[in-house]
C-alpha positions as CSV (number, residue, x, y, z in Angstrom):
1,M,108.7,81.1,108.6
2,I,105.8,83.8,107.9
3,E,101.8,82.4,108.1
4,T,100.6,81.3,104.6
5,G,97.5,83.7,105.0
6,K,99.5,86.8,105.3
7,I,101.9,85.8,102.4
8,A,98.7,85.3,100.4
9,E,97.2,88.5,101.4
10,D,100.3,90.5,100.6
11,I,100.4,88.8,97.1
12,A,96.6,89.3,96.5
13,A,96.9,93.0,97.5
14,K,99.7,93.6,95.1
15,C,98.2,91.8,92.1
16,L,94.9,93.8,92.6
17,E,96.6,97.2,92.6
18,K,98.4,96.0,89.3
19,K,95.0,95.2,88.1
20,G,93.9,98.9,88.8
21,Y,92.0,98.2,92.1
22,K,92.6,100.8,95.0
23,I,92.9,98.9,98.4
24,I,90.8,100.6,100.9
25,G,90.9,98.2,103.8
26,R,92.6,94.9,104.8
27,N,91.7,92.5,107.6
28,Y,88.2,94.3,108.6
29,R,87.4,92.2,111.7
30,R,84.5,91.7,113.6
31,P,83.6,89.1,116.4
32,W,82.0,86.5,113.9
33,G,84.6,86.9,110.8
34,E,86.8,89.0,108.8
35,I,87.1,90.5,105.5
36,D,90.7,90.0,103.8
37,I,90.8,92.9,101.5
38,I,88.5,95.8,100.4
39,G,89.0,97.3,97.3
40,K,87.5,99.9,94.9
41,D,87.6,99.5,91.1
42,K,88.2,102.0,88.7
43,N,84.5,102.7,88.5
44,G,83.9,103.1,92.0
45,L,82.5,99.6,92.7
46,I,83.5,98.4,96.4
47,V,84.8,94.9,96.2
48,F,85.3,92.5,99.2
49,F,88.2,90.0,98.8
50,E,88.0,86.8,100.4
51,V,91.7,85.3,99.9
52,K,92.2,81.4,100.4
53,A,95.8,79.8,100.0
54,M,97.4,76.6,100.5
55,K,101.2,75.5,100.5
56,S,101.8,73.4,97.5
57,S,101.0,70.0,98.7
58,G,100.6,67.5,95.9
59,T,97.3,66.2,97.4
60,G,95.1,67.4,94.5
61,L,93.1,69.9,97.0
62,V,92.9,73.6,96.1
63,P,92.3,76.7,98.2
64,E,89.0,77.2,96.4
65,D,87.7,73.9,98.5
66,N,87.9,75.9,101.7
67,L,85.3,78.5,100.7
68,T,82.3,76.8,102.2
69,K,78.7,78.2,101.8
70,A,78.7,78.9,105.4
71,K,81.8,81.0,104.8
72,R,80.3,83.0,102.1
73,D,77.4,83.6,104.0
74,K,79.3,84.9,107.0
75,L,81.3,87.1,104.6
76,R,78.2,88.6,103.0
77,K,76.9,89.4,106.6
78,I,80.0,91.1,107.5
79,C,79.8,93.1,104.2
80,E,76.1,93.9,104.5
81,Q,75.7,94.5,108.0
82,C,78.9,96.1,109.1
83,Y,81.2,97.5,107.0
84,L,78.6,98.7,104.0
85,T,76.3,100.3,107.0
86,N,79.2,101.8,108.9
87,Q,81.3,103.3,106.3
88,K,81.1,106.8,104.2
89,L,82.9,105.1,101.2
90,F,79.8,103.3,99.7
91,D,77.9,104.6,97.2
92,E,74.8,102.5,96.4
93,K,74.5,103.4,92.7
94,K,77.9,102.1,91.9
95,G,77.3,98.9,94.2
96,W,79.4,96.1,95.5
97,R,80.2,92.5,95.0
98,M,82.4,89.7,96.7
99,D,85.3,88.1,95.0
100,L,87.6,85.1,95.7
101,I,91.4,85.0,95.2
102,A,92.9,81.4,95.4
103,I,96.8,81.3,95.7
104,D,99.0,78.1,95.8
105,I,101.8,79.1,97.8
106,P,105.1,77.6,97.0
107,D,107.0,75.9,99.4
108,D,110.1,77.7,99.0
109,E,110.1,81.1,100.8
110,E,112.3,82.7,98.2
111,L,109.8,81.6,95.3
112,T,107.1,83.8,97.0
113,K,109.1,86.9,96.7
114,T,109.0,86.5,92.7
115,F,105.3,85.0,92.5
116,K,103.8,86.1,89.7
117,C,100.1,87.7,89.6
118,D,99.3,85.3,86.6
119,N,99.5,82.4,89.2
120,I,96.6,83.4,91.2
121,R,92.9,82.2,90.4
122,Y,90.2,85.0,90.4
123,Y,86.5,84.4,90.6
124,E,84.2,87.4,90.6
125,N,81.0,87.5,92.1
126,I,81.1,84.4,94.5
């Protein structure tokens, strides 16, 4: 069985590419956290994507519930203090933002192979 997080990040990356984003990095890790996906939109804006996913459970919980203020603050710190200051890809005039992608992963692994991008929830500028 493949890990839910890996499945979700793969789905998110494919859907982002279909939306016109260029994926420029994945799983950028630092001792205190990680950026799941880093992309550029067609205008050159850097976008940091946090991917939250859950297996379908019928409990009423949604992946978005797992993005706490502390997690957002940690993500912002990694973006600003690590990635943006150390990468040559960043253009201050074009800017950057953090987005959330929430995905309910089907229990059936076969269904994940035919997952449609319409089934993800996308939140800009979290």
